[in-house]
C-alpha positions as CSV (number, residue, x, y, z in Angstrom):
1,M,0.0,0.0,0.0
2,E,1.3,3.5,-0.9
3,V,0.9,5.7,2.1
4,S,3.6,8.4,1.5
5,D,1.2,10.4,-0.7
6,L,-0.9,11.1,2.4
7,S,1.9,13.3,3.8
8,N,0.8,16.5,5.5
9,N,-2.8,15.9,4.4
10,N,-4.4,16.0,7.8
11,T,-5.7,19.5,7.2
12,F,-6.5,21.5,4.1
13,P,-3.6,23.9,3.4
14,S,-4.3,27.6,4.3
15,H,-3.8,30.3,1.8
16,A,-0.7,32.5,1.9
17,A,-1.0,36.1,3.1
18,E,-2.9,38.3,0.7
19,A,-0.7,39.8,-2.0
20,L,-1.3,43.2,-3.5
21,E,-3.2,43.2,-6.8
22,G,-2.1,45.8,-9.3
23,G,-2.6,47.1,-12.8
24,A,-5.1,49.3,-14.4
25,A,-8.8,48.5,-14.2
26,I,-10.7,48.1,-17.5
27,P,-13.2,50.9,-17.8
28,P,-16.8,49.8,-18.2
29,T,-18.6,50.5,-21.5
30,S,-22.3,50.7,-22.3
31,G,-24.8,50.0,-25.1
32,A,-24.7,47.2,-27.6
33,G,-22.3,46.5,-30.5
34,Q,-23.6,46.1,-34.0
35,G,-22.5,44.6,-37.2
36,D,-21.0,41.2,-38.2
37,A,-17.6,42.5,-39.3
38,L,-14.9,44.7,-38.0
39,V,-16.1,48.2,-38.8
40,G,-13.8,51.2,-39.2
41,A,-10.5,49.4,-38.5
42,P,-8.3,46.7,-40.0
43,P,-9.6,43.2,-39.3
44,S,-6.3,41.9,-37.8
45,I,-5.2,42.4,-34.2
46,S,-1.7,43.5,-35.3
47,D,-3.1,46.1,-37.7
48,S,-5.4,47.5,-35.0
49,W,-2.5,47.6,-32.6
50,T,-0.3,49.4,-35.2
51,Y,-3.1,52.0,-35.8
52,F,-3.4,52.6,-32.1
53,K,0.3,53.2,-31.7
54,A,0.4,55.5,-34.6
55,H,-2.7,57.6,-33.9
56,G,-3.2,57.2,-30.1
57,T,-6.8,56.0,-30.6
58,L,-8.8,53.4,-32.5
59,P,-10.6,54.5,-35.6
60,A,-14.0,56.1,-35.0
61,P,-17.1,54.1,-36.0
62,P,-19.5,55.1,-38.8
63,A,-21.9,57.9,-37.9
64,G,-24.7,56.8,-35.7
65,Q,-23.1,53.5,-34.6
66,A,-24.0,52.5,-31.0
67,A,-21.6,52.4,-28.2
68,S,-20.1,49.1,-27.0
69,S,-21.4,46.6,-24.4
70,A,-19.6,45.6,-21.3
71,L,-17.0,42.8,-21.4
72,G,-18.8,39.6,-21.9
73,G,-19.2,36.7,-24.4
74,F,-17.3,35.7,-27.4
75,G,-17.8,36.6,-31.0
76,G,-21.1,36.9,-32.9
77,P,-23.5,39.8,-33.5
78,N,-23.7,40.5,-29.8
79,A,-20.0,41.1,-29.4
80,G,-19.2,44.4,-27.7
81,S,-17.4,47.4,-29.1
82,V,-14.2,48.9,-27.8
83,S,-14.1,52.3,-26.0
84,V,-10.6,53.4,-25.5
85,P,-10.7,56.4,-25.3
86,P,-14.5,56.6,-24.4
87,S,-15.4,58.7,-27.4
88,V,-13.8,56.3,-29.9
89,V,-15.7,53.1,-30.6
90,V,-14.9,50.2,-33.0
91,S,-17.2,47.3,-33.4
92,C,-15.7,43.8,-33.5
93,S,-17.5,40.5,-34.3
94,Y,-16.2,37.0,-35.2
95,G,-17.5,33.5,-35.0
96,T,-20.3,32.2,-32.9
97,V,-21.6,33.8,-29.7
98,I,-20.8,31.8,-26.6
99,P,-22.4,33.5,-23.6
100,T,-20.0,33.5,-20.6
101,D,-19.4,35.0,-17.2
102,G,-15.8,34.2,-17.4
103,P,-13.9,31.0,-16.6
104,P,-14.2,29.3,-13.2
105,I,-11.6,29.4,-10.5
106,P,-10.2,26.4,-8.6
107,G,-12.6,24.4,-6.5
108,K,-15.7,25.5,-8.3
109,G,-16.4,22.3,-10.3
110,Q,-18.0,19.0,-9.4
111,V,-16.8,16.6,-6.7
112,T,-14.7,14.0,-8.4
113,M,-15.8,11.1,-6.2
114,L,-19.0,11.4,-4.1
115,E,-19.4,7.9,-2.8
116,G,-17.4,4.9,-1.6
117,P,-14.5,4.4,0.8
118,R,-12.3,6.8,-1.3
119,A,-14.9,9.6,-1.6
120,C,-13.3,13.0,-1.7
121,G,-13.1,14.8,1.6
122,T,-13.8,11.7,3.7
123,V,-11.4,10.4,6.4
124,R,-9.2,7.5,5.1
125,F,-6.9,7.1,8.2
126,W,-6.4,8.4,11.6
127,G,-3.0,9.2,12.9
128,S,-1.8,8.7,16.5
129,C,1.5,8.3,18.3
130,S,2.9,4.9,17.8
131,A,4.4,4.9,21.4
132,D,1.5,6.3,23.3
133,P,-1.8,7.1,21.6
134,G,-2.7,9.4,24.4
135,H,-0.1,12.0,23.5
136,F,-2.4,13.9,21.2
137,K,-5.9,13.8,19.7
138,P,-6.1,11.5,16.6
139,I,-5.3,13.4,13.4
140,P,-7.6,12.8,10.3
141,Y,-6.0,12.0,7.0
142,Y,-8.4,12.7,4.1
143,N,-9.0,11.0,0.8
144,H,-8.2,13.5,-2.0
145,C,-8.2,13.4,-5.8
146,D,-5.9,16.4,-6.2
147,H,-8.1,17.8,-9.0
148,I,-8.1,21.5,-9.6
149,S,-11.9,21.7,-9.9
150,C,-12.9,19.5,-7.0
151,P,-14.4,21.6,-4.1
152,Y,-12.8,19.3,-1.5
153,C,-9.5,18.5,-3.0
154,W,-8.3,21.6,-4.9
155,P,-6.1,22.8,-2.0
156,Y,-3.9,19.7,-2.4
157,W,-3.5,20.5,-6.1
158,Q,-2.7,24.1,-5.1
159,R,0.0,23.1,-2.7
160,K,1.7,20.7,-5.1
161,E,1.6,23.2,-8.1
162,A,2.9,26.0,-6.0
163,A,5.8,23.9,-4.8
164,R,6.6,22.9,-8.4
165,V,6.5,26.5,-9.7
166,A,8.7,27.8,-6.8
167,S,11.1,24.9,-7.5
168,R,11.5,25.9,-11.1
169,T,11.6,29.7,-10.4
170,W,14.3,29.4,-7.8
171,G,16.0,26.5,-9.5
172,Y,17.0,28.9,-12.3
173,L,18.7,31.3,-9.8
174,D,20.6,28.4,-8.2
175,E,21.8,27.2,-11.6
176,D,22.7,30.7,-12.7
177,E,24.8,31.2,-9.5
178,R,26.6,27.9,-10.3
179,T,27.4,28.8,-13.9
180,K,27.2,32.6,-14.0
181,S,26.0,32.1,-17.5
182,T,23.1,34.4,-18.0
183,L,22.5,37.1,-15.4
184,G,26.0,38.6,-15.9
185,G,27.2,37.3,-12.5
186,H,24.9,39.6,-10.5
187,G,23.4,36.5,-8.6
188,K,21.0,37.3,-5.9
189,A,20.9,41.0,-6.8
190,Y,18.5,39.8,-9.5
191,R,16.2,37.6,-7.5
192,P,12.8,37.2,-9.1
193,R,10.1,39.9,-8.5
194,H,6.4,39.8,-8.4
195,W,4.9,41.8,-11.2
196,V,1.3,42.4,-12.6
197,L,0.9,42.7,-16.4
198,S,-2.5,44.0,-17.5
199,P,-3.7,44.3,-21.1
200,P,-5.5,47.4,-22.5
201,A,-9.3,47.2,-22.5
202,W,-9.6,47.6,-26.3
203,L,-7.4,44.6,-26.8
204,V,-9.4,42.4,-24.4
205,E,-12.5,43.3,-26.3
206,L,-10.9,42.6,-29.6
207,L,-9.6,39.2,-28.5
208,R,-12.8,38.1,-26.8
209,S,-14.7,38.9,-30.0
210,K,-12.2,36.9,-32.0
211,A,-12.1,33.8,-29.8
212,T,-14.7,31.1,-29.7
213,S,-14.0,29.7,-26.2
214,E,-12.3,30.6,-23.0
215,G,-9.3,28.5,-24.0
216,A,-9.0,30.2,-27.3
217,F,-9.2,33.6,-25.7
218,L,-6.5,32.7,-23.2
219,D,-4.2,31.5,-25.9
220,L,-4.6,34.8,-27.8
221,L,-4.1,36.9,-24.7
222,R,-1.1,34.9,-23.5
223,D,0.6,35.2,-26.9
224,A,0.0,39.0,-26.9
225,A,1.3,39.3,-23.4
226,N,4.4,37.3,-24.1
227,K,5.2,39.5,-27.1
228,E,5.0,42.6,-25.0
229,F,6.9,41.0,-22.1
230,K,9.9,40.3,-24.4
231,K,10.1,44.0,-25.3
232,T,10.8,44.9,-21.6
233,G,14.2,43.2,-21.9
234,M,13.3,41.0,-18.8
235,R,14.8,37.5,-18.7
236,G,11.7,35.3,-18.2
237,A,8.9,34.6,-15.9
238,A,6.5,32.1,-14.4
239,T,3.0,33.5,-15.2
240,V,-0.4,32.9,-13.7
241,Y,-3.6,34.1,-15.5
242,H,-6.2,35.9,-13.4
243,P,-9.5,36.7,-15.1
244,Y,-11.1,38.7,-12.3
245,R,-10.5,41.5,-9.9
246,I,-12.5,42.1,-6.7
247,E,-15.0,45.0,-6.6
248,Y,-13.4,46.7,-3.6
249,D,-15.6,48.6,-1.1
250,E,-13.8,51.5,0.5
251,N,-15.7,50.9,3.7
252,D,-14.7,47.2,3.9
253,K,-11.1,46.8,4.8
254,N,-11.3,43.1,5.1
255,V,-12.1,42.3,1.4
256,S,-9.8,39.5,0.2
257,W,-9.8,36.7,-2.3
258,R,-9.6,34.2,0.6
259,R,-13.0,35.4,1.7
260,T,-14.5,36.2,-1.7
261,R,-13.8,32.8,-3.3
262,E,-15.9,31.0,-0.5
263,L,-19.0,33.1,-1.2
264,P,-21.7,31.2,-3.2
265,Y,-22.3,34.4,-5.1
266,W,-18.6,35.2,-5.7
267,R,-19.2,36.1,-9.4
268,D,-21.4,39.0,-8.3
269,V,-18.6,40.7,-6.4
270,V,-15.8,40.5,-9.0
271,D,-15.1,42.3,-12.3
272,L,-14.0,40.5,-15.4
273,S,-10.6,42.1,-15.8
274,P,-8.0,39.7,-17.3
275,H,-4.4,40.2,-16.2
276,F,-1.3,38.2,-15.4
277,H,0.8,37.8,-12.3
278,L,4.5,37.1,-12.9
279,A,7.4,35.9,-10.9
280,A,10.0,37.4,-13.2
281,Y,13.7,37.9,-13.6
282,G,14.9,41.3,-14.7
283,Y,13.7,44.8,-14.1
284,L,11.6,47.5,-15.9
285,A,12.5,51.0,-14.8
286,D,10.3,53.1,-17.1
287,T,6.8,51.6,-16.9
288,E,5.3,54.7,-18.4
289,A,7.4,54.4,-21.5
290,F,6.4,50.8,-21.7
291,Y,2.7,51.7,-21.4
292,K,2.9,54.2,-24.3
293,A,5.0,51.9,-26.5
294,S,2.9,48.8,-26.0
295,G,-0.5,50.5,-26.7
296,G,-1.8,50.5,-23.2
297,W,-0.3,47.5,-21.4
298,V,0.3,48.2,-17.7
299,M,3.4,46.7,-16.0
300,K,3.4,47.1,-12.2
301,Q,6.0,45.8,-9.7
302,V,4.6,44.5,-6.4
303,R,7.7,43.4,-4.5
304,P,10.9,41.3,-4.8
305,L,10.7,37.7,-3.7
306,Q,13.0,36.8,-0.8
307,D,13.6,33.1,-1.1
308,R,12.0,29.8,-2.3
309,E,9.5,29.7,0.5
310,D,8.4,33.2,-0.2
311,A,7.9,32.3,-3.9
312,E,5.9,29.2,-2.9
313,S,3.7,31.2,-0.6
314,L,3.0,33.7,-3.3
315,M,2.1,31.0,-5.8
316,R,-0.3,29.4,-3.3
317,Y,-2.1,32.7,-3.1
318,L,-2.1,33.3,-6.8
319,L,-3.4,29.8,-7.6
320,S,-6.3,30.2,-5.2
321,H,-8.2,32.3,-7.8
322,C,-6.5,31.7,-11.1
323,G,-8.5,31.1,-14.3
324,V,-9.3,27.5,-15.2
325,A,-9.7,26.9,-18.9
326,E,-10.2,23.3,-20.1
327,G,-7.1,21.8,-21.6
328,K,-4.9,24.8,-20.7
329,D,-2.1,25.1,-18.2
330,T,-2.7,27.3,-15.2
331,V,1.0,28.3,-15.1
332,T,3.2,29.0,-18.1
333,Y,6.9,29.8,-18.4
334,W,8.4,32.5,-20.6
335,G,12.0,33.2,-21.5
336,C,14.7,31.8,-19.3
337,L,12.2,29.7,-17.3
338,S,10.8,28.0,-20.4
339,S,11.5,24.3,-21.0
340,R,13.6,25.4,-24.0
341,Y,16.2,27.0,-21.8
342,L,15.8,25.4,-18.4
343,K,15.8,21.6,-18.3
344,V,15.0,19.2,-15.4
345,I,17.9,16.8,-15.3
346,S,17.0,14.9,-12.2
347,E,13.9,14.4,-10.0
348,T,13.8,12.5,-6.7
349,V,11.1,12.1,-4.1
350,E,12.4,12.4,-0.5
351,R,10.3,10.9,2.3
352,E,10.4,11.4,6.0
353,D,8.4,9.8,8.8
354,E,6.1,12.2,10.6
355,A,7.0,12.5,14.3
356,C,4.9,12.8,17.5
357,P,5.2,16.4,18.8
358,V,5.5,15.0,22.4
359,C,8.0,12.2,22.2
360,G,9.2,12.1,18.6
361,A,8.0,8.6,17.9
362,C,6.5,7.8,14.4
363,I,2.8,8.6,13.8
364,A,0.9,5.4,13.1
365,L,-1.9,5.3,10.5
366,C,-5.0,3.7,12.0
367,E,-8.5,2.8,11.0
368,K,-11.5,3.0,13.3
369,G,-13.2,-0.2,14.3
370,L,-16.9,-0.7,14.8
371,D,-16.5,0.1,18.5
372,G,-14.7,3.4,17.6
373,N,-11.3,2.3,18.8
374,L,-8.3,2.8,16.5
375,I,-6.7,-0.2,14.8
376,P,-3.1,0.2,13.6
377,T,-2.7,-0.6,9.9
378,G,1.0,-1.3,10.2
379,H,1.9,1.8,8.2
380,V,3.2,5.2,9.4
381,A,2.5,8.7,8.1
382,Q,5.2,10.3,6.0
383,T,5.9,13.7,4.6
384,S,7.3,13.8,1.0
385,H,8.6,16.4,-1.3
386,T,10.2,16.4,-4.8
387,V,13.7,17.6,-5.3
388,R,14.5,18.7,-8.8
389,T,17.9,19.7,-10.3
390,Y,17.9,22.1,-13.3
391,R,20.4,22.9,-16.0
392,I,20.5,25.9,-18.3
393,T,20.9,24.1,-21.6
394,T,21.8,27.0,-23.9
395,P,23.9,29.5,-21.8
396,G,23.8,33.0,-23.1
397,S,21.1,32.3,-25.7
398,V,18.6,34.6,-24.0
399,D,20.5,37.8,-24.9
400,P,19.5,40.9,-23.1
401,P,18.9,44.1,-25.1
402,A,21.8,46.6,-25.1
403,A,19.9,48.9,-22.7
404,W,19.7,46.2,-20.1
405,A,23.1,46.5,-18.5
406,G,23.0,46.7,-14.7
407,P,21.2,47.1,-11.4
408,P,17.6,48.3,-10.9
409,G,17.2,51.8,-12.2
410,T,18.5,51.2,-15.7
411,V,16.1,52.6,-18.2
412,L,14.8,50.0,-20.6
413,H,13.7,50.7,-24.1
414,A,11.0,48.7,-26.0
415,D,12.2,47.1,-29.3
């Protein structure tokens, strides 16, 4: 019987401390878009982007055209228009309408297994001190499927995924310090930082009207975000997609995602406002210049990450309310953290017996008999974690732009 996978599963993991959300909010629009084709602007995203950079606005609609609708479904005749700035509107419409309130977040799907001895959220074993069961109250060890959408088991997925992301993010720094191959020997002066990257409202509208599903929209938005990220000159990043922001009430100082996600009506207190959180290597000094050059993308630094545990804590928080699109990864890696440049060369699982907090003896896994007494199974509870070793496979291949040449404060220029 495999029991090591039950490690540290006696309670659901708590979320990390709340991290600061950032980036510009998408201004609401009103009215209803019209037409079945892109009116008054080139049909491609790149052309629309070029027009915006050249003129500072999107083309005005034909006389008498209605204003746009709020951010909502995909494609079709009901697709909204764009209002950046508010007086300039362009109607976009592609494909078939798929009504949507946005993608779900972790833990908002169906329970994977409702019945049987392995039903999600039910107690599988009880843990007690192998030397003296009276040392502490028996600890429950739950059945769990580790599925992102399961209301009972998503915290187990969250913890494992956060550890994996932190391992890769910090593994790059450890490998760089060993080889001095990419960050110019600056080492820990360039620890990863937490950033928020937010797209302009007009682009979100354009991509949502072009996409036919949440997954297709996410692919388009990620591709656009990656292209703009490369222009910052930053090395690379682990990215988490967030489709929503909380509607903050100035009178309620306790609003947080930890509380909001547990509400049955959580969708009613959030705004559909897609953005990305990044644990990124590198630095962007002139965010205003980036905003102007990119056509409205907002890049905001939250804070530097102190160590691997800090990175894992941040990822636990970010993964608690990330967007879940079928068939799409919740975390993606850009630049120096991508699988093209950073390879896993070894992976081992280390296990350690859990110890009684009173005497240090092993914690025995037990089952409850019909009389309620604990019956030892002959197995002990164990903690386990995966240790990965990384190698930078193409040293120096992620070349920084000429303007990226030193400590924070260096002004970066978009390509």
